[in-house]
C-alpha beads as a LAMMPS data file, in Angstrom:
LAMMPS data file: protein, C-alpha beads

84 atoms
83 bonds

1 atom types
1 bond types

-500.0 500.0 xlo xhi
-500.0 500.0 ylo yhi
-500.0 500.0 zlo zhi

Masses

1 110.0

Atoms # bond

1 1 1 4.686 211.263 -338.570
2 1 1 2.862 209.002 -340.414
3 1 1 -0.579 207.501 -339.623
4 1 1 -0.503 204.107 -340.911
5 1 1 1.651 201.548 -339.344
6 1 1 3.220 200.344 -342.065
7 1 1 4.890 203.679 -343.022
8 1 1 5.737 204.342 -339.062
9 1 1 7.561 201.010 -339.473
10 1 1 9.114 201.783 -342.849
11 1 1 10.169 205.099 -341.245
12 1 1 11.287 202.779 -338.227
13 1 1 13.393 200.614 -341.076
14 1 1 14.911 203.907 -342.648
15 1 1 15.895 205.479 -338.984
16 1 1 18.129 202.552 -338.485
17 1 1 19.407 202.146 -342.476
18 1 1 20.642 205.638 -342.133
19 1 1 22.577 205.393 -338.627
20 1 1 24.246 202.160 -339.727
21 1 1 25.036 203.625 -343.175
22 1 1 26.272 206.738 -341.515
23 1 1 28.408 204.905 -338.861
24 1 1 29.889 202.477 -341.441
25 1 1 30.685 205.920 -343.941
26 1 1 32.165 207.885 -340.800
27 1 1 34.276 204.705 -340.046
28 1 1 35.459 204.144 -343.676
29 1 1 36.465 208.351 -343.738
30 1 1 38.358 207.462 -340.349
31 1 1 40.223 204.656 -342.441
32 1 1 40.974 206.658 -345.081
33 1 1 42.059 209.485 -343.221
34 1 1 44.553 207.663 -341.061
35 1 1 46.008 206.269 -343.819
36 1 1 47.387 209.410 -345.320
37 1 1 48.599 210.396 -342.084
38 1 1 50.862 207.901 -341.799
39 1 1 54.078 208.250 -342.916
40 1 1 55.810 205.072 -343.735
41 1 1 55.254 203.835 -346.800
42 1 1 55.419 199.760 -346.191
43 1 1 52.663 200.263 -343.509
44 1 1 50.107 202.149 -345.896
45 1 1 51.050 199.858 -348.345
46 1 1 50.167 197.369 -345.524
47 1 1 46.985 199.044 -345.189
48 1 1 45.865 200.338 -348.452
49 1 1 43.558 197.344 -349.344
50 1 1 41.326 196.900 -345.957
51 1 1 40.593 201.010 -347.007
52 1 1 40.201 200.351 -350.768
53 1 1 38.159 197.047 -349.511
54 1 1 36.020 199.240 -347.230
55 1 1 35.405 201.735 -349.692
56 1 1 34.078 199.053 -352.186
57 1 1 31.882 198.274 -349.593
58 1 1 30.074 201.092 -349.529
59 1 1 30.195 201.506 -353.063
60 1 1 28.213 198.335 -353.061
61 1 1 25.467 199.357 -350.464
62 1 1 24.960 202.481 -352.270
63 1 1 26.183 204.558 -349.474
64 1 1 28.295 206.474 -352.078
65 1 1 28.606 206.287 -355.748
66 1 1 30.357 203.832 -357.450
67 1 1 31.608 206.973 -359.284
68 1 1 33.213 208.198 -355.954
69 1 1 34.687 205.134 -354.945
70 1 1 36.779 204.882 -358.037
71 1 1 37.535 208.228 -357.423
72 1 1 38.846 207.720 -354.122
73 1 1 40.737 204.288 -354.391
74 1 1 42.108 206.155 -357.475
75 1 1 43.697 208.907 -355.127
76 1 1 44.607 206.779 -352.319
77 1 1 46.455 204.800 -354.413
78 1 1 48.787 207.382 -356.569
79 1 1 49.326 208.575 -353.007
80 1 1 50.624 205.618 -351.469
81 1 1 52.861 204.210 -354.048
82 1 1 55.191 201.343 -353.009
83 1 1 57.909 202.344 -354.778
84 1 1 59.805 198.408 -356.144

Bonds

1 1 1 2
2 1 2 3
3 1 3 4
4 1 4 5
5 1 5 6
6 1 6 7
7 1 7 8
8 1 8 9
9 1 9 10
10 1 10 11
11 1 11 12
12 1 12 13
13 1 13 14
14 1 14 15
15 1 15 16
16 1 16 17
17 1 17 18
18 1 18 19
19 1 19 20
20 1 20 21
21 1 21 22
22 1 22 23
23 1 23 24
24 1 24 25
25 1 25 26
26 1 26 27
27 1 27 28
28 1 28 29
29 1 29 30
30 1 30 31
31 1 31 32
32 1 32 33
33 1 33 34
34 1 34 35
35 1 35 36
36 1 36 37
37 1 37 38
38 1 38 39
39 1 39 40
40 1 40 41
41 1 41 42
42 1 42 43
43 1 43 44
44 1 44 45
45 1 45 46
46 1 46 47
47 1 47 48
48 1 48 49
49 1 49 50
50 1 50 51
51 1 51 52
52 1 52 53
53 1 53 54
54 1 54 55
55 1 55 56
56 1 56 57
57 1 57 58
58 1 58 59
59 1 59 60
60 1 60 61
61 1 61 62
62 1 62 63
63 1 63 64
64 1 64 65
65 1 65 66
66 1 66 67
67 1 67 68
68 1 68 69
69 1 69 70
70 1 70 71
71 1 71 72
72 1 72 73
73 1 73 74
74 1 74 75
75 1 75 76
76 1 76 77
77 1 77 78
78 1 78 79
79 1 79 80
80 1 80 81
81 1 81 82
82 1 82 83
83 1 83 84
């Protein structure tokens, strides 16, 4: 454990950030899983924008890499193509 007060504070902040990032990451993974499990194409099309928004927020916060976000969005979009 750190000895300086500033280092102790940084350690506390890092733990708080780690917990927050894990929460957002897990929530997004669950949303992706739920979207993949849906059978109805109309429902998939309705939920896709919100899941893509969640993925974009993870990339913006630096929780996942921007290329990983792009890959996830691409795969989900291909999977949930709504036939017009």
